[in-house]
C-alpha positions, -999 to +999 in steps of 0.1 A: -346-352+120-353-333+148-390-314+149-388-301+183-370-295+213-384-302+249-363-284+280-362-295+314-363-264+336-347-271+371-310-274+365-311-265+328-328-232+325-327-222+364-302-232+391-328-244+418-319-278+428-301-262+459-332-241+465-356-271+465-333-288+488-326-258+512-367-253+514-377-290+519-349-296+542-359-263+566-395-274+564-390-311+574-365-297+602-392-273+612-417-299+614-398-324+633-391-346+603-354-362+591-336-349+561-302-362+544-286-365+512-304-398+503-337-380+508-327-351+485-312-379+454-347-395+462-369-369+453-352-354+422-375-358+393-404-369+415-439-352+408-452-328+437-478-356+446-447-381+448-423-359+469-449-347+493-462-379+499-426-392+505-418-362+528-450-370+547-444-409+548-406-414+548-395-381+565-418-378+593-432-344+579-467-338+598-498-326+574-510-342+544-493-344+509-511-316+498-505-292+522-468-301+522-468-293+486-487-259+489-462-249+518-430-259+495-444-240+465-452-210+484-417-208+499-402-218+463-424-187+448-411-162+473-374-171+468-379-170+429-397-132+430-368-121+453-339-136+429-349-158+400-314-181+395-314-180+357-286-197+345-259-180+325-267-180+288-303-197+294-325-168+277-300-165+248-301-201+241-338-204+239-343-175+218-318-187+195-334-223+194-370-210+195-362-196+159-357-231+146-378-252+164-408-253+182-401-255+218-418-275+246-408-277+284-414-309+308-407-303+344-413-318+376-419-284+390-453-276+402-476-256+375-474-223+396-435-224+396-432-233+359-455-203+350-439-179+378-402-188+363-407-184+327-428-150+333-401-137+357-374-150+332-390-132+302-394-169+287-428-177+286-437-164+249-411-188+237-423-220+247-454-238+226-463-256+254-449-266+292-463-296+310-458-302+347-454-336+362-484-329+383-506-333+350-494-370+341-499-402+361-459-407+371-433-383+376-396-388+360-378-410+356-409-425+342-417-411+307-450-396+310-440-359+311-419-361+279-444-380+262-473-356+271-452-327+257-445-342+225-483-351+222-491-312+231-465-304+203-480-325+180-445-343+172-435-380+172-413-384+205-389-398+185-385-366+164-379-346+195-347-337+214-347-332+252-323-311+272-320-329+305-295-324+336-305-352+362-302-393+363-341-391+365-347-367+339-322-382+316-340-418+322-374-403+315-365-387+282-347-417+271-376-438+280-400-414+257-377-425+230-365-390+223-329-377+215-312-366+247-286-341+253-275-341+288-261-311+307-250-326+341-258-310+370-229-298+389-239-300+424-259-332+417-245-349+388-265-381+371-249-415+376-228-429+349-257-454+339-278-426+332-255-407+314-246-434+290-283-430+277-275-398+264-267-390+225-250-359+235-233-346+266-222-309+271-210-288+299-233-261+299-263-244+285-239-219+267-227-250+247-262-260+236-269-249+200-287-263+171-254-278+158-252-295+190-286-311+190-282-323+158-249-338+162-241-376+152 
């Protein structure tokens, strides 16, 4: 039985992976660092402390991890306020599911970005709790952010369904013991091994419903 639903944010409710990629690549190149597809994939799902350290140590970007993270977040919030890239059907889907279950959100985004996205998208009041991977010891694919979301909801992880799009996110939710509904990211699809961990695979957020979540 499912007693709560926990959403990812980036790639599920808002289409931001390309924006993250663009912002970090531009910052890396401005600072004389390197950037490539391997770097982008490596950082998907990392917490802000993890990816900012990666940009400093592996990509050669000058500045401390804290300074790097702060500048990336500043640029991301600027982009959100210009135009929040909400996915088609995301608001209606969240509203429908909130009528049946308490909702949580478990995101690799910084706290400031989570709050800005939900406020700008009119979704803030629909989530009982939100967790940033900044607030737990390890980012995805470790299960920490999903386990913390379940703890705050007061629901056993095995009685939660997680809605995810990426290889790191699917692995994270699966490791937490949750039922995993995968909606593969179109630009950066999860690998086959990660996708095999999902209990349900859908094509878009518009296909997500109470029936698809509990489907055997």
